N, C-alpha and C positions, 0 to 999 in steps of 0.2 A: 504493500500500500504506500509506504514512504517513497519507494522507488518510482511508483507511478506518478505521485505528486511531483517529484523532482523532474521526471520526464516531461510532465505537462508544463511546469514552469520553464524548463529549457526551451520547449517548443514555442511558447508564448514570447519569451525574450528574443528568440531567433527571428520570429516574424516581425516583432517591433523594430529590431535592428535593421532588417531588410527594408521595411517600409520607410523608416527614418532615413536610411542611406539613399533610397531611391528618390526621396523628395528633394534631395540636394544634388541630384545628377545634373550636370550642366547641359543646358540646351544650346546647341551651337548651330551655325549656319553652313556646315560642311555639306557640299553638294552631294556627296556620297553617303550622307548620314543614314538614309533609308537603304538597307541592303537590297540590291536588285536580284532576288533569289529566283531561280527557275526550278520548279518541281512539278509533279503530276497535277497538283491542285491549280497552279498558275497556268499550266498548259491547257487544262480543261476550260478555264475562263478565256484564254486566248482563242480557242476554237469557237467559243460562243460569239465572240466579237467578229470572228471571221465568217460566221454563219448567220443565224437568225437575228443577231444584234448588230450586224454590220452597219445597217442604215442608222440605227441609234448612235453608234460610235461616231460616224462621219458627221451627222447633223450636230451632235454635241460638240465635237471639235470645232465646227464652224462657228457655233454660238459662243464658244470660249473667247473669241476675239473681242467681244464686247467688254469683257471684264478681266481677263487674265493678266494683262499688263499691270493693272493697279493691284491685283492680288499678289503678284510676284514682288512688286515694289514694297508692299506692306510686310510680306514674309521676310524679305531681306532686312528691312529695318528692325524687325523683331528677332532676327538671328535664327530663323527657322529654315529648314530645307526648302529649296525652291520647288521640289517635286510635289509638295503639298498643294500647290496651285491647281493640280489636276484632281483633287478630291471632289470638287463640285461636278466633275464629269460623271462619276459613279453615284454621287449623292442625288443630283437633280438633272443631269444632262445639260447643265448650265442654263436651265430654265428658271428665270428669276421668280416665277409664281408657282413653281412645282409644289404640289401638296401630296403628302404620303398618307397611307391608311392610318398611320399613327398620329396624324394631324401635324406632322413636321412640315415646315414651310420654308420656301426660299432656296437660294443657291446652296446654302450650307445645311439646310434641313434641320432647323431648330424647332423643338417642341416649345410651347409657351413658357413652361417653367424654367427650362435651361436658358432660353432667350432672355427671360427676366433676370435670371441670376447674373448674366453677363451684360446687362445694361441695355437690352433691346426693348424699347417702349412699345406698348400696345394699348390703344384706346379705340374709341368709336370711329375715329377718322384715320388713324395711322397705325400701321404694323411694321415696325422697323426690321423685323425678320426678312422683309422683302427688299430692304435697302441694301444693295450690294456692298457699299462701302462700310456701313455700320455692322452688317452681318459678318463681313470679313474680319473686322476688328474683334468682334465677339468670338468668332471661330478661332482666331489666333490666341486669344486669351484662354480659351478652353483647351486648346492643344498644348499650350505651355503648361497649364495646370496638370493635365494628364501626363505630360512627360516628366514633371516633377514627381509624380506618384510612381510611374512605372520605369522611367529611364530607358525605354526601348520603344522605337518608333512603330514597329509592327504591332506590339501590344497596345500602344496608344491608339492606333487606328481601330483596333477591335473595340476598345473602350469608347471611342468616339461614336461608334455605331450602336452599341447596345448599353452603354453606360458603365462607368468605372465600378459601380457596386456589383454588377453582374460578373465582370471579369475578376474582381477580387474574390468573389465567392468561388469561382472556378479554381483560382490559384490556391485558395485555402484547402481545396479538396485533393490537390495533386501532391505528389511526393518528391518532385524535383524542383530545383531552383528556377523559378519563372524568369529570372533575368538572363539566364543562359540561352534560352531558345523558345521563341514564340510558338513554334510548331509543336511543342510538348503539350500545349493546352488547346491546340487548334480543334481537335475532334470533340472537345468537351464544351465548345461554345455553341450558342444557338445557330441553327442552320444558315440563317441570313448573314449573321456575323462571320461564320466560318467561311462563307464565300466572299465576304467584303474585302479582306486583306489580299487574297489571291487575285481578286478582280482589280484592285488598285495596282498591284504589281504587274498584272497583265497589261493594264493601260500604259504603264511606264515602258514596258518592253516594246509594245507596238509603236509608241511615239518616238522611240529611239531610231527605229528603222521601219516605217510603215510598209514600204514596198516589199520587204522581206516576208511580210505576213499577208501579202496580197491585198493591201488596203491603200487606196489612192486618196490622199487628203488634199483638198483644195486649200487656198489661202483662207485663214479664219476671217470672220467678219471684222470690219474696221472699227476701232474704238471711236465713239462719238464724244467729241470734246464739248464741254458745257460750262456754263457759269450759273451761279445761284443768285436769285433775286428775292429780296425780302418782301413778303406779301402778307397783309393783314386782312384782306378782303376775301370773302368766300366766293371762289371762282371755280367753274367747271373747266376741265382741261380742253373740252371741245371748243368752248368760247375763246380760250386763250390761244389755241392752235389756229382758230379762224382769224383772230386779230393779227397774229404774227405771219399768217400765210404759210404755215408749216403743217406737216403731217400730224394728225391727232394720235395715231398709233406710235409714232416716233416720240412724241412728247410724253405719252403715257409710259413708254419704255424707260424714259429718263427718271420718272417719278413713280416707280412701281409700288412704293410703300403707301400711297394714297388709296385707301380702301374703296372710296367712291369716285376715284379719279377727279377729286375736287379738293381744293385747299380748305383747311378747317376753320378759317375765320379768325384765328389768332396768328401771331407771328409765325410764319413758315417760310423756309427758304426753298423756293421753287426752282428746279433745274430747267434751264432752257438752253438751246444750242448756243455755242460761243458767238458773241457778237449780237445777240438778240436781247440782252438785258436792258439796254437803254430804250430800245423800241417798246418793250413791254411796259416799262415804267411810264413812258409817254402816253400809252394807250390805256393805262389802267383804269382811269375814270370812265372810259367809254365802254368797258367790258361789263356786261350786266352781272349783278350779283346773283349767285345761285343758292337756292335753299333746298335742303335735303327733303325729298318727298316723305311724308309721314305715312309709311306703310303700317297697316294693322296686322298684328299676328295673334294667333291663338296656339295653344299647345294641345297635343293629342297623343294618347297612348295607344300603340298598335295592338290590335286584337288578332286572334287566330284567324287565318284565312285572308287577311287583308294585304293589299299591295299598295305601293305608292300611287299607282294609277287609280285604285278605288278610293283612296284617301283624297287625292287631288279632285276626283269627281265630286266627292261629298262637299268639299270646301270651295268649289268653283274656281280652282286654281290649276296649276300645271305641275307635272312631275318635275320638270326642270327647276321651277322656283322652289319647291320643297327641298330638292336635292341640294341646291345652292345654299339655302338657309341653314342646312344641317351638315354641310361639307360631306355629303354622301357621294362617293364616286361610283359605286356599283348599285345602280338604281333598282336592280332586281332583288337586292338583298336587304331586308329589314327584319328585325327580331320582334317576336311577341313581347309586349311590355315596354318596347322602346319608346321613349318620349320624343316626339317630333315638334319642331317649331314650324307652324304652317302659316305662310304668308297669305293674307286675304286680299281681295280686290280693294283698291282704294275707295274709301267712302263707305265700305261695307263693314258694319260692326260685327264683332264675334258673335254677339247674341242674335244678330239678324240671320246668321247662317246656321245657328244651332239646330233649328228644326230640320232643315234640309241636310245639314252636314252629318247629323247623327243617323240619318236614314240611309240604309244600304240600298244599292241599286235594285234589289229584289223587293223593296218596300217593307223591310223589317227594321226593327230597332232593338239594340241590346241594352237591357236595363243596367244603369250605373248606380254607384253609391249615391244616396241622397234622393234618388228618383222615387216618385209615388205615382199611382195610377192617375191621380188628378193632374199632377204636373205634366206628365207625358201627354195626356189628353189635351190639356190646355196648350202645350207647345205645338201640337199638330192640329189645333183648331177643331177639336171634336169633343164629344161628350164621353164621360167615363163609361156610360152604359153602352155606347156604340163600340168603344174599345174593348169592353168585356165581351160583347157579342161576337165581334170579329175573331177574338182569340179563345172563345169558349171558356171564359173565366167565371168561376162560381163565387169568387171573393175578390177583394181589392188587394190582397197580399201579393207582393212581388219578391223575387229573388234577384240578387246581383248576377248579371250574365244571362238572365232569362231573355229569350227572343220573343218579341211581340210583333205581330203583323199589324201594320198601320194602314196599308191600303188593302181593301178587300179584293179577293180574286175576281 
């Protein structure tokens, strides 16, 4: 027993020393800091990029031109390896508004909590996870913190994907020194993370010599130079683009963090193409102020057998609007009990649609908590006697979930 206690103390002390030492591992800017390993796992990811993901790779590379120069510059200033500038390729395909199933957003795919931790503001008007410059600064801060914890770039990449807590739990379960070799814990990571590091290394291999892997890469997109103009007025980007005689899509691309493509009405530095700042200031008074439309929403809990299409029908809205309001990517997949935010038509109150909304296409109604026969009859503009007759009810007692026919056959 005494020996077991001593062994336990020794193990705990050993882990504390390892973690303490790793937190003070120097992060340097050596170009070769990330070992360019080639093994069966990396080869498998290369084949994917040569095959079904070839188009994704080529298009992502082209989009990288919009942002990568600034990312490389920021990495060098922070003393981090330049190769990390290719992380957004596997994170988001260099799509600035990319949204994952885990609700991670932007080039660097921050979830809200991690973004908040590293200073990315999020409110009704702005989501700084979508700002390439600010998100890059946050990603660098996160990568530096992870390197202080692990001291090994391949392990850092795994932790960036699934979180440092998950990687540390895997490390605690293994019997080898995790600082020696990332591949010792490779098979113990979540499947997505297990692919993440080989996928990144495959990207670096291909970019060193694309033709050797049968991939032809055109010149990446050109960086758009811009200047920032202080704006206090609430303006929609469509009106700004119209006043400047420039592309609305191009202006929106410069300001992706604006959730409604409109300035918030407090001091905001709007990005416009270089040379357009003075023109915007001179035309500012002539650009009409924009007001956010007051959409009405209601909340609905999904029942058995329902689809987004049937719910949209109930509330006189569209599947697309419900999906956008709830960040749903797979519109065919919703869960029983899931709470949905349902946008209603403008000017239509939630109570005004309650009667038709809760009525299924087949003319039935599911009894909910708080319902009574009188309330249901009143909602559907009928008498309790008629409702009882249609449903063959001998009493006014109802059960939650009970199906009532509202329209007679």
